C-alpha positions in Angstrom: 0.0 0.0 0.0 1.2 3.5 -0.6 3.3 4.7 2.3 1.5 7.3 4.5 -1.8 7.0 2.5 -4.5 4.6 3.5 -6.5 2.6 0.9 -9.6 4.8 1.6 -7.7 8.1 1.4 -6.0 7.0 -1.8 -9.4 6.2 -3.3 -10.8 9.6 -2.3 -7.9 11.5 -3.8 -8.0 9.6 -7.0 -11.8 10.0 -7.2 -11.7 13.7 -6.5 -9.2 14.6 -9.3 -10.9 12.2 -11.8 -14.3 13.8 -11.2 -12.7 17.2 -11.7 -11.3 16.0 -15.0 -14.6 14.6 -16.1 -16.4 17.9 -15.4 -13.8 19.8 -17.4 -14.1 17.3 -20.3 -17.9 17.8 -20.4 -17.5 21.5 -20.8 -14.7 21.2 -23.4 -16.5 18.6 -25.5 -19.6 20.8 -26.0 -17.6 24.0 -26.5 -15.2 22.4 -29.0 -18.0 20.6 -30.8 -20.1 23.7 -31.1 -17.1 25.8 -32.2 -16.0 23.2 -34.8 -19.5 22.8 -36.3 -20.5 26.4 -36.4 -17.0 27.7 -36.9 -16.3 25.2 -39.8 -13.2 23.7 -38.2 -12.7 20.0 -38.7 -9.6 20.1 -36.5 -11.7 21.5 -33.6 -14.3 18.7 -34.2 -11.5 16.1 -34.0 -10.3 17.7 -30.8 -13.9 17.6 -29.5 -14.0 13.8 -30.2 -10.7 13.6 -28.2 -12.4 15.3 -25.3 -15.3 12.9 -25.6 -13.0 10.0 -25.3 -11.4 11.6 -22.3 -14.8 12.0 -20.7 -15.7 8.3 -21.3 -12.3 7.2 -19.9 -12.9 9.4 -16.9 -16.3 7.7 -16.3 -14.6 4.3 -16.6 -11.9 5.3 -14.2 -14.5 6.5 -11.7 -16.1 3.0 -11.9 -12.7 1.3 -11.6 -11.6 3.4 -8.6 -14.8 2.7 -6.8 -13.9 -1.0 -6.8 -10.1 -0.7 -6.5 -10.3 1.2 -3.3 -12.1 -1.6 -1.6 -10.1 -3.8 0.8 -9.3 -7.5 -0.1 -12.1 -10.0 0.5 -12.5 -13.8 0.3 -13.0 -13.7 -3.5 -10.2 -11.2 -4.1 -7.5 -11.9 -1.5 -5.0 -9.7 -3.3 -7.3 -6.7 -3.5 -9.2 -5.0 -6.3 -6.4 -3.0 -7.9 -6.6 -4.8 -11.2 -9.8 -2.8 -11.9 -7.6 0.2 -12.5 -5.6 -1.9 -15.0 -8.9 -2.9 -16.8 -9.8 0.8 -16.9 -6.5 1.7 -18.5 -7.0 -1.1 -21.1 -10.5 0.2 -21.9 -9.2 3.8 -22.1 -6.4 2.8 -24.4 -8.7 0.8 -26.7 -11.2 3.7 -26.9 -8.5 6.2 -27.7 -7.0 3.9 -30.5 -10.4 3.5 -32.1 -11.2 7.2 -32.0 -7.8 8.1 -33.3 -8.2 5.7 -36.3 -11.6 7.1 -37.1 -10.6 10.8 -36.9 -7.5 10.0 -39.0 -9.5 8.3 -41.7 -11.9 11.3 -42.0 -8.9 13.7 -42.2 -7.3 11.6 -44.9 -10.5 11.5 -46.9 -10.8 15.3 -46.8 -7.2 15.8 -47.9 -7.7 13.4 -50.8 -11.0 15.0 -52.0 -9.6 18.5 -51.4 -12.7 19.6 -49.5 -11.3 22.3 -47.1 -13.3 24.5 -44.9 -12.4 28.0 -43.7 -12.6 28.2 -39.9 -14.0 31.2 -38.2 -11.4 33.4 -36.4 -13.2 33.1 -33.0 -12.4 29.4 -32.9 -8.9 30.4 -32.0 -10.2 31.5 -28.5 -11.7 28.0 -28.0 -8.5 26.3 -28.8 -6.6 28.7 -26.4 -9.1 28.0 -23.6 -8.7 24.2 -24.1 -4.9 24.5 -23.9 -5.0 26.3 -20.6 -7.7 24.0 -19.1 -6.1 20.7 -20.1 -2.5 21.7 -19.1 -3.9 22.7 -15.7 -5.6 19.4 -15.4 -2.4 17.6 -16.3 -0.4 19.3 -13.6 -3.1 18.6 -10.9 -3.6 15.0 -12.0 0.0 13.9 -12.3 0.8 15.2 -8.8 -2.0 13.0 -7.3 -1.0 10.1 -9.5 2.6 10.2 -8.3 1.4 10.5 -4.7 -1.0 7.5 -4.9 1.1 5.6 -7.5 -2.0 5.0 -9.6 -1.1 3.7 -13.1 -4.6 4.4 -14.4 -4.5 8.0 -13.1 -1.1 8.5 -14.5 -2.4 7.5 -17.9 -5.3 9.9 -17.4 -2.9 12.7 -16.6 -0.9 12.1 -19.8 -4.1 12.0 -21.7 -4.8 15.6 -20.4 -1.3 16.6 -21.5 -1.8 15.1 -25.0 -5.1 16.9 -25.3 -3.4 20.1 -24.4 -0.7 19.5 -27.1 -3.4 18.6 -29.6 -5.2 21.8 -28.8 -1.9 23.7 -29.5 -1.7 22.0 -32.9 -5.3 22.8 -33.5 -4.6 26.5 -32.7 -1.7 26.5 -35.2 -3.8 24.8 -37.8 -6.7 27.2 -37.4 -4.3 30.1 -37.5 -2.6 28.8 -40.6 -5.9 28.3 -42.4 -6.9 31.9 -41.6 -3.6 33.1 -43.0 -4.3 31.4 -46.4 -3.5 27.7 -46.0 -7.0 26.1 -45.6 -5.6 22.5 -45.9 -3.7 23.0 -42.6 -6.9 22.4 -40.7 -7.3 18.9 -42.1 -3.5 18.2 -41.7 -3.8 19.2 -38.1 -6.8 16.9 -37.6 -4.7 14.0 -39.0 -1.8 14.8 -36.7 -4.1 14.9 -33.7 -5.6 11.6 -34.8 -2.2 9.9 -35.0 -1.3 11.2 -31.5 -4.5 9.8 -30.1 -3.9 6.5 -31.9 -0.4 6.2 -30.5 -1.4 7.0 -26.9 -4.2 4.5 -27.1 -2.0 1.7 -28.4 0.8 2.4 -25.8 -1.8 2.6 -23.0 -3.5 -0.6 -24.0 -0.3 -2.5 -24.4 0.9 -1.5 -21.0 -2.3 -2.6 -19.5 -2.1 -6.0 -21.3 1.4 -6.5 -20.0 0.2 -5.8 -16.4 -2.7 -8.2 -16.8 -0.2 -10.8 -18.0 1.7 -10.4 -14.6 4.6 -8.4 -15.9 7.3 -8.1 -13.3 9.1 -5.0 -12.0 12.0 -3.4 -13.9 15.6 -4.5 -13.7 16.4 -1.5 -11.5 13.7 -2.5 -9.0 14.8 -6.1 -8.9 18.4 -4.9 -8.3 17.1 -2.8 -5.4 15.2 -5.8 -3.9 18.3 -8.0 -4.2 20.4 -5.4 -2.4 17.9 -5.1 0.5 17.7 -8.9 0.9 21.5 -9.6 0.8 21.9 -6.8 3.4 19.9 -8.7 5.9 21.7 -10.7 8.6 21.6 -14.5 8.1 21.0 -14.5 4.3 23.7 -16.3 2.4 22.2 -16.0 -1.1 18.8 -15.8 -2.9 17.3 -17.4 -6.0 13.9 -17.7 -7.8 13.1 -14.0 -7.2 9.7 -13.2 -8.9 7.6 -10.1 -8.9 4.3 -9.1 -10.5 2.4 -5.8 -10.8 -1.2 -5.5 -9.4 -2.5 -2.0 -10.1 -0.4 0.6 -8.3 1.4 -2.0 -6.2 3.5 -5.1 -6.7 4.0 -8.5 -5.0 7.3 -10.4 -4.6 8.3 -14.0 -4.0 11.8 -15.1 -3.2 13.8 -18.1 -1.9 16.5 -17.3 0.6 19.5 -19.6 1.3 20.5 -19.8 4.9 22.8 -22.0 7.0 21.4 -25.6 6.7 21.7 -26.2 10.5 19.5 -23.4 11.6 16.4 -24.1 13.6 13.0 -23.6 12.0 12.3 -20.7 14.3 15.5 -18.9 13.5 14.9 -19.4 9.8 11.4 -17.9 10.2 12.9 -14.9 12.0 15.3 -14.3 9.1 12.4 -14.5 6.7 10.3 -12.0 8.7 13.2 -9.5 9.0 13.7 -9.7 5.2 10.0 -9.2 4.6 9.8 -6.1 6.8 12.9 -4.6 5.3 11.5 -5.0 1.8 8.2 -3.4 2.6 10.0 -0.5 4.3 12.6 0.1 1.7 10.9 -0.8 -1.7 8.0 1.6 -2.3 6.3 -0.6 -5.0 6.0 -3.7 -2.8 2.7 -4.3 -1.0 3.7 -7.8 0.3 6.4 -10.4 -0.1 6.4 -14.2 0.3 9.7 -15.6 1.6 10.8 -19.2 1.3 13.7 -20.4 3.4 16.1 -23.0 1.8 19.1 -24.7 3.2 20.7 -24.9 -0.2 20.0 -23.6 -3.7 17.2 -25.8 -4.9 16.5 -23.8 -8.1 17.2 -26.9 -10.2 15.3 -29.2 -7.8 16.7 -31.9 -5.5 16.3 -35.4 -4.2 13.1 -36.2 -2.3 14.3 -37.8 0.9 12.3 -40.0 3.4 10.2 -38.2 6.0 11.0 -38.2 9.7 8.5 -41.0 10.5 10.3 -43.5 8.2 13.8 -42.4 9.4 12.8 -42.7 13.1 11.4 -46.2 12.4 14.6 -47.4 10.7 16.9 -45.8 13.4 14.9 -47.4 16.2 15.0 -50.9 14.6 18.8 -50.6 13.9 19.7 -49.4 17.4 17.5 -52.1 19.1 19.1 -54.8 16.8 22.6 -53.8 18.0 21.4 -53.4 21.6 22.3 -49.7 21.5 20.4 -47.0 23.5 17.7 -45.1 21.7 18.4 -41.4 21.1 16.7 -38.9 23.4 16.4 -36.3 20.7 17.0 -36.6 17.0 17.4 -33.6 14.6 17.4 -34.1 10.8 19.2 -31.8 8.4 17.9 -32.3 4.9 20.6 -31.3 2.4 20.9 -31.5 -1.3 23.1 -34.6 -1.3 21.4 -36.4 1.6 20.3 -36.3 5.2 22.4 -35.6 8.3 21.2 -37.2 11.5 22.1 -35.5 14.8 21.5 -37.7 17.8 21.6 -36.3 21.3 22.3 -38.3 24.5 22.8 -37.4 28.1 26.4 -37.8 29.1 26.7 -41.0 31.1 28.5 -40.6 34.5 32.0 -42.0 34.9 32.5 -42.6 31.1 35.9 -42.1 29.6 36.6 -40.3 26.4 37.6 -43.5 24.7 34.3 -45.2 25.6 32.3 -42.3 24.3 34.2 -42.5 21.0 33.5 -46.2 20.8 29.8 -45.6 21.4 29.7 -43.0 18.7 31.4 -45.4 16.2 28.9 -48.2 17.1 26.0 -45.8 16.6 27.3 -44.7 13.2 28.1 -48.2 12.0 24.6 -49.3 13.0 22.9 -46.7 10.8 25.3 -46.5 7.9 23.8 -47.9 4.8 20.5 -48.6 6.5 18.8 -45.1 6.3 18.0 -44.1 2.7 20.0 -41.0 1.7 22.1 -40.9 4.9 25.1 -38.7 4.5 26.4 -38.3 8.0 25.6 -39.2 11.7 26.5 -36.8 14.4 26.4 -37.7 18.1 26.1 -35.0 20.7 26.6 -35.6 24.4 24.7 -33.3 26.8 25.5 -32.7 30.4 22.7 -33.6 32.7 20.8 -30.6 34.1 21.8 -29.4 37.5 18.9 -29.2 40.0 18.0 -25.6 40.8 18.6 -24.7 44.4 15.5 -23.9 46.3 
């Protein structure tokens, strides 16, 4: 989640600026359309269609943000941020279709040679649109950066593109009034190509995100640096990320010392997860796997504890050897290491302890599947606590 901004507050900020843009686009659409029709400017009509597509994308974005701001539930455990991605895809598709249509009409006019002479007052409409859309861009992009909303960022750049297209319309109308009537249609074609390109780029980015595209190489390098800087981590592998709306999820396997306890391994994983969420802004959550060795290429499936305990018990009883009081198993890539713990018998010599260890190792060697090593640990008996 965006640092310092709750899910609810993020939704409110995004919704507020989107509704502001929608209201502005309503006004601009009717002003541009009326000016283009009554002022005989095909470029202004094309710009009005661009504003209409902006309005429709705003309405789709409002719908998407209503759902994306909701917390995760049982059916959507990762949240609803993908609604923003769907809104970006719909916006891009709509822009591409409108751009192609406007471009086709402009090319037809240029081929036929049917040019209209726009009225001089249409220049004021184009100038008003430039100021309005550039102001909207500045406001929207600030909110998009603060909330890290991909759909809102697309919407902001749509405002900037509309401002640029209005600049081109202004130049085209001015050129037509100065004696080059074909410029109005040429400008309409340029605006159409701009709209088409933005639509295709926006749609492709949304498709990539829906296909679980990961973070950039720079972001992955930052994640690696954070992980390897955590105490207890020897190495990492199988690092995966995927974008979900304005946030991202990560999954990684950490390599730690093979003889660590489960609880210590869990503590290392938790410290790494907290460090990632604090230091990598894009990440909303991270799943950490603890490995004793690099298992990226897979490994041998060794017997479970129940089978090993059964074999060890049978082997020790068959040799008339004492059963272990505690047995720890270390599963490694090349086999299993058995660590057997016994209380130190009183009045035993070092040589007798070595002999016992040898007998225990000989009893198990070749009998336990995948056995690599047998370690025997002698523990001093606990001293009674004084009352």
